[in-house]
N, C-alpha and C positions, 0 to 999 in steps of 0.2 A: 528254291533254286540255291540259296546259301547253304541249305542242309545237304543238298544231294552231292553239290560239287565242292563244298568246304570255300565258298566264295561265286563270283558272280561269271557265268561262263561267257565267252565271245558270242555264242550262239546257242540256241535251244530246239527241240525238237517238239512238233506238235503232238506226239504221241508220248512223251516222257510221263514215267509214272514212279511212284515209291511203293515198295514192298510192304505188305501189313507187319512184317517182322520189324521194322523202325518205329511202329507203334505200339504202346501199352496197351494191355487188354481192357482198361476201363475206357479206351477210346472208342469201342465198339458197342454198339446197342446189343449184339447178339452172338458175343464171342463165345459163350458157352454152348448155345446152340449149334454153331458150327462146328465147334470141336467134337460134339455129340453125333454130327451129322444130320442133324434136323434142319438146317439152312445151307443152301447151295452159295450164298454170298455174304459177305461181311459187310454190315451197315455201319458207316462210320458216323459219330455222333458231331453234331454241328460244333465248328470251331476246334476240333482236333488237329492237332499237329504233329508230325513225326519229332521224337526225342530220342530214340536210341540209336547211336552211332557205331558202338563198337562191335567187334565180330565175334564176341563170346556167345551171342544169341544163336541156339540152335533151332532149325525148322526143317521141315520137310523139302523145301526149296534147297537148303544148305546142303542137305544129304546127297544132292545131285549136282553140286557146284563144280567140282574138278573130276577128272578121269584122266588117268595117264597109262601109256602103253608103249612099247617097243615094235619097229617093224623091222623085218630083215629082208629087203629085196633078194639077197643072194649074191649079186654081183656087185653091191657095194657095202659098206659098213652099216651096221647097225644104227638107226637113228631114233629119236625119241618124239612123242607127239602128247600133247597135254590139251583137254578141251575143259574151258572154265567158263564163267558168266561172262557176260559181255560186259567192259570195263572201260569207261571213258579215261582218257590220258589225264582228265583233270582232277580224277580223284585220289585223293591222298591216302597214304598208308593208315590203316585203322579203320577205315570205312567199310560198311558191309555191302558186299556184291550179290546180287542175284540173279540165278539163271531164270529167265522169264519164260514161263508157259503161255504161249501165244492162244492154245486151243486145247480144249479137253471136250472128249465126247464119252460118255458113260450112259448106258442102259440104267434102268434103276435096279437098285440091288436086290436080289432076293434073300429075303428074312424068313427063316423056318425055326419054330420052336423045337428044342430038343428036350425030349421028356425028362426029367431029373437031372438037367444040367442047365439049361439056359437059352441060348440062341444062336444059330449059325447065320453068319452074313456072306453071302458069295457075290461077287462081282465078275462079270464075264465081259469081253471085248472092250476093255478100256482102252481109248487110244490118246495118246498126249504128243501135243508139237510144241517143241522147245526151241527157242532161240538162245546161243551163246557164242563164245570166241573159241578160235583154236591157235595154239601155238606151238612150234616144232623146233627142236635143235637138232642140227647135223653138224658135229664137230663144233666149229667155232662160228657156225652160219645159224641165225635164229631168223625165224619169219612167223607171221602170225595173222590172222584173218577172222572171219564170222563162220557159223554154221547153223544149219537147220537140222532139228533132230527130231524124228517121227517115231514113237514107240507104239507099237501095233498089238493089239489082241492081247493086252494083259488079264490075266485070270489070278484072281485073289479069293481065297476060302478062310475064313477066319470062325473058330467055337469059342464064343463066350460064355463063361460060366456065372450066374447070379448066386448071389449069397447074402448072408446077414452078417453084419460086422458090428457088434455093439450097437443094434438098433438101425445102424443105418444100410442101405442097399450097397452091395459089394459087387463089382464086376472085375472079372480077369481072365486073360487069354489062357486058353486050354489048347488050342491048337491053331496053328497058322501056316497056310502054304501059299506060294505065288509061283506063276509062270509068264514069261514075257515071250509072246508068239514072234516077234521079228524087231530089228530097228533098223531104220533107213537114215543114212546121213548124207547131207549135201553141204559139202565145203565152198565157201567162197574167199576171194581175195588171197594176196600173196601168191604164193608157189603153191596152191593146193593142188594143181594139175598135176605134181610130181608124184603125192601119194594116193592119188585117187585111184589106183588100181588096186591097192591095199586096203579099201574101205572096208571090204567085206570080214578080214581078219579082226579090223579093230572094232567092228560094228558086234562082234559075238563078245568081246570083252566088255562094250557096254551093255549089253543084254544082260550079261551076267551080274555086272555092278548093281543095276536097277533091280534085278530080282532078289539080290541078297539083301538089298537094303529095303526092301516093303514092308518085311515083318517086323523089323526093329523099328520101322517108322509107326507102324500100326500099334505096337507094343507101348510106344511112347505116348501115342493119343490116348491108348486104353489108360496107363498110368496117371495121364491127366485128367481123364474123367473120373476115375477112382477117386483122385485128389478132392475134385469138385463134388463128388457124391459125399465124400465125408465130411466136407465143410458145411452141408446143408444142415442148419440144426433140427433138432428133433422137439425142440421146445420153442413154440413159435409165439410172440406175443400177439394178443388180439385186442385191440382196443386199450382202454384205460385200466379195465378190472381184471381181464383173464389173459390167460397163456394156454396154448393147445399143445397137448403133447402127443406125438404123432411117431414113437419107434416102431421098427417091425418087432412083432412078437415071434417071428420064426423066420426060415429061409424061405425064398419066394418058392410056391409051389407051380413047377413048369410042367404042362402037358404037351400033347403034340399040336394043339391048336391055340393055346394062351398060356399066360402065366398069371398067377395071383399074389398079390401083397396083403398079408394079414398084418393091419396096423393098429395099435391101442387105441388111438383116438379118444381122447380124454380132456375135457377142460380143466383148468384149476384156477383158483383164486389168486391173483399176484400177490396179495397183501397176507393172505392167511389160507395156502395151499394145504387141502386135507382130501381124504378120499370121502366118497359120499355116504350115505348110509344106506345104500341100495347096490347091488352087484350086477355086473352085464350077463346077460344070457347068451346063449349060443345060437346062431342063426346061419342059415346057409343061402349065400348069396346067389341070385339069379345068374346064368352064363347068357350072356349077351351074344349069341351065333352071328347075328346079321349087324352088330356094330362093333367098334373098335374097341370102344372102353366102357367097362361097368363100374360104377362105384356105390357101395351102399354102406348105410349109416344105422346103427342100432337106435333103439329107445334110450338106451345107456348112454351114446353118445350126446344126444341132444338134452337130456336131463342133467348130465354133469355139467353141461353149461348154466343152467338154471340154479343148480346147487352152487357153483361158484359165484354167480351174479349175487346168490343170496348171503353167502359167505363174505362176500366184499362189501355189503351193506348197500349194494346198488339197487335193491328192489325195495325203495321206500322212497314218498315225496310228501313234504308239506304243501298243504293247500291253504291259500288265504283267501277272504274274500275278494281282494283286489284281481285275482286270477280267474275269476268267475265271471263270464260276458254281463254286460250291465241289462241286456235283454233277458236273461235267465228269471224264470219265477221265482226261483228259490236262491236266497243268498246266506252266506254264513254269518248269523248274528241270531243273538237270544230272542229278538221278538219274533222273528219267523219260525224259528225251530221251537218256540214255545207252542206252537199249534199241535206238535208231535210229543214234546217234553213239557208237559205243564210248569214244572216246578222250577224251569229255567227262568221265565218272566218275573218270578218272585225272588228267586235268590241272586240272579244276575241280571238285572233289566237292562235292555239297551247297548249291550255290550258284543263286540265283533268277536267271533269264533275262529278257530285254526283247527284243521285236521291234519294228523299224521297217518297217512295211509301206507302199509306196509304189508309185505307177504309174511304171514306168520310160520309158514314152513315153504317146502321147495315146491314150486308149480311143477306139476309131473305131467307128460306127454305120454301117449298110449297109440300105437300104430294097430288098425285092423285093415282088412280089405278095403281099400280104396278110401278110408276115414281116418282123421286125426282127432283124437281126444284130447283136451286139456282141463286137468283139473287145478284150479285156483283157491287155496286157502289163503285168505288175509285178514286183516284186523286194521279198524279206523279208531284212532284215539281222538277225542273231542275235547278242545280245552276253550276256555273263556280267555279273551285277550283283556288285561287291565291296561287303563290310559298309560302307565308307564312302559308298556310292551312286555309285562311278565306275564307268564300262563297260568291259570288255574285249571287244574285237571277237573273234567265233567264226567265222561264215561268211555266205555270202550264197547264198540260193536265188532262182533266176530262174522266174519263173511265167508260163505262156502259157495264158489262159483264153478259151474262146469259148462263147457263148450265144446262144439264139435265143427268139423270143416272139411276142407280139401285143399289140395295144392296140384299145380299143373304146370308143365313148362310149353308155352308158346314164344318163343325166343327169349322170354325173361321167366323167370321163377314167380309165379303167380298163386294167389290163393283166395278163400273167402271162408268166412266163419259165422255162426250163428249161436245164440245163447240155449242152453239146455235147461238150465236151473240156476237160481240165485236165491240164497237165503241170508237173513239177518238175524243174529241173535245177541242179546245183551250178555256180554263177557263180564264185564265189571262197570260198577257205578259209584259215585261220590255224592250224587245227589237223590239217592233212591232208585227204586224200580220203576219202570214205565214199561208200555206196550211197543213192541217194535212192528207191528202189521203195517202200518200207514208208510213208516221209513222204507220199509222193505219193497213194497209197492212202488214207491217213487224211485228206488235204485232200480228196479227192473226196467221200469219206462225209461231212465235216463241212459242205461246201458243199450237199450234196445234203439232209442232214438236218437242218440248223439256218439257214444262211445263206438259202438260196432260201425255204423255207416262210415265213421271217419277211419278206424281200422280197415276196413273192406276197400276204402278208394285208396289207400296205400298200396294194399295187397294186390289189388286189381292192376296198379300201374306197373308193378313188379320189380324183382331185383335181376341184376346182370349175374350171371353164373361166374364164379372167380376161374381165370384161366391162367395158363402160362403166357408170358410176354410173346408175341409173335403167333400164338395159335388162338383158334376160337373153336367153340363147340358148335355142332350142327346135328340136325336129324335127333334131338336130344327128346328123352321121354322119362318123366316121373312116374315110377311104380310104388305104390303103398302097399305093403305087404304086412301079415302079421308079425309085429316086432321090430319092423324096420322099415325104411324107405331105400329106393334104389335109383339112380339116374344111370341111363344107358344111352351111349351117344357116340358120334363119330367125332374125329379131330381133325380139323383142316389148317394147314400152313397159311397164315394170313398173307404171306409175303408172294408166295406160289399159288396158292388155290388148290394145293394138292393135300 
């Protein structure tokens, strides 16, 4: 109340409201969605308060704030009439006034893809009901009151062009036209009866004024959207080790029924970014005729993430004996490993061991019809732990593993994998040669009985697909094709269900 009236008023109204122009953009949860036309209502964040008092802010409601014209009845002198927003006598100079839209009726806009250009947006039969105040001057006589304004059958057509601007999606207005079917005004208070006979003449001026301001207002909104799009980063941090580079590689390809965005889509190490030793292959993304959205990712996209993790040093782990469950039949000490490597019992009796397990090269994913294959080259360096904690290098085992499986979407992204092959060979040794057959058999058994069941339990629980705030994906399907995977889905507004 102090903000609106610059003090405490003697009385208030139960329908008192504050325009959104008095609140900063970060006070709303869905400001960008509302500006882009994807949300019909602005949602305030908890504890948001209006802080903008000045009249310098420009909004679409301000564009309709005042309208003035002259009326000449013929038998008397010309007099001037002005329409403006409803203003309380308590509002001081410098406060922002808003013309209040009390009702808006708009059928769903028609969006049509225009091949080679972008998208056209057409709105028909838009109707607005607006409340405001009027003021008139006839010589030294001044009078005022309120009015109700109905704007009927507004028709708007806009053609928008989609382009690539240095890797960012760009949008601009190519064509805009607007028409106002009619305006009805009902004046109240004061001596409104005096000029009611001339309402039809004044209505034409209001109708022309609204029509002339529609396209500039649309252009202003598109400019704001263009600014927002340009602020979207093309390099996005992903966790501690990676960032994802997603600049456009070309202008959007628009057909009569869809538009396609070609994005680089490559992961890099945040600490040591570099190109991987493999290149991307061209693939043809499927067209989702019965769905709203299709997203495809090649093997290169997934494998670049694996290479970035490898470059960051993230694909390694030190395994100590205290990390192994006490119920395990095998523990990391020279006494038990002496059964597989006899010289351990002689050279380093009764000592704990430690293993550095790491990826020796980039794990690679490959996609074929309905199947995901993974090749994992790794190595395990074994060391003996002295009483003072220092390490004595023993030997290195080279591991070559291959797995396959599949993935699907059932509300969440889920999957399951199995082992195809696992081999162990002695890569190097400081204690002499030994056979690895028994160790290989034990490793195969451990992966099948312990590692894969835990991994598949996590994959079965699934992961939520990433979405934009306020939206959700429905009717989603995952397609695994040769060289790439694709998700086809519909998009639903979480607020309206549309």
